[in-house]
N, C-alpha and C positions, 0 to 999 in steps of 0.2 A: 504494500500500500504506500509506503514512504516513497518508493521509486516513482509511482504515478504522480505524486505531489511535487516532485522536483521541478519538472518543466513549468507548471503554472506558477510556482513560487519564484523561479528564475525570471520568468517573463514579468511578473508583478514587480519584482525588485528592480529589474532593468527599467521598467516604466517609471518607477518612483525616482530612480537615479537621474534619468533624463529629464524628468519634470523639474527636479530641483536645480539642475544645471541651467535649464532655460530661464528660470526665474532670476538667477544671478546675471545671466547674459542680458536679460531685459532691463535689469536695474542699471547695468553699465551703459545702456543706450538711452537713459532718461535725462542726461545732462543737456539742458536746452540753452544754457548760457555759458559764457566763459567762466563765470564765478562757480557754477556747478562743476564744470570741467576741472577747475583748480582743485576743488575738494576731492573729486574722483581720482585725480592723479595721485594725491596723497594716500587715499584709502586703498586703491587697487595696487599700488606699488609698495605697500608697507612691508611686505615680506620678500621683495624682489632682490635680485643681485644688487650689492651696494652701489655700483656705478649707475645702474638703471634707476635705482631709487633716488640717487642724487640728481640725475637728469630730470626725473619727474618732479622732485621738490623744487628745483630751479625753475622749471616750466610753471609750476603752480604759483610760486612767489612772483614770477614775472607777470602772470595773469592778474594776480592781486594788485600789482602796481601799474597795470596797463602798459607794461613794457612788451609790446607785441613782437618786435624784432627778436628779442631774446626768447620769448615763448615759442615763436615759430621755429627758431633754431633748435631748441631743445626737443620739440615735438618731432621735427624732422630727424633728429638723431635717434630718438626712440623708435621711429618707424624704420630707420636703417638697421636697427637691432631686432627687427620683427621676428626672426627665428628664435630669439631668446625670450619672447613675450608669451604669456598665456593668451588664450582667446579673449578673455575679459580685458586684459591689459591692452591688447591690440585694438579692441573696440573703443576703449576709453581714449586711447591716443588718437584714433581716427576721429572720434566725436569731438575731441579737443581741437583738432585742426579745423573742423567745420565751424565750431563755435568761435574760434579766434578770427576766422575770416568774417563771420557775421558781425563780430564786435568791431573789427576794423572798418567794415562798410558803414556801420552805424556811426562810429566816431568820425569818419570822413564826411558823412552826410550832415553831421552836427558841426562841421567846420574845423575839425582837427586836421591841420596841415600835414603833420607828421604821418598820420594814418593815410591821408590821401597820397602822400609821396610814396609810402610803402606799397600801397595798392598799385600805383603807377609803375613802380619798379617791378612788381610781380607780373604785371601785364606785359611789360616790355621783355622780361625774361622768358615768358611763355611764347612770345612771338618769335624770339630768336632761336 
């Protein structure tokens, strides 16, 4: 009888495991602002390799200070280390990149000349 229960128990356990993982992944994708991304960078890199953790902290601090060039640089370095990141960490880094761009656009629309200059430089780099 125990042998007949193994398969259903395994399937149920696997389902619970996958459900739990998807909830964590969904939480990692809920950062809608640069401020939320700054917090997620700290949270999701808490137990990471020390160099990656430091990059995430530097990116987070840069976001808190509206230092977009440094934040972009750190996020790009984290992306370059994608093979060392967990799925959740990679999603947080990707989301941070999107949120930084949105914050830059908003700052430029509000008259921030440095943000506009950075957006112009990014556009020129993409064209070349």
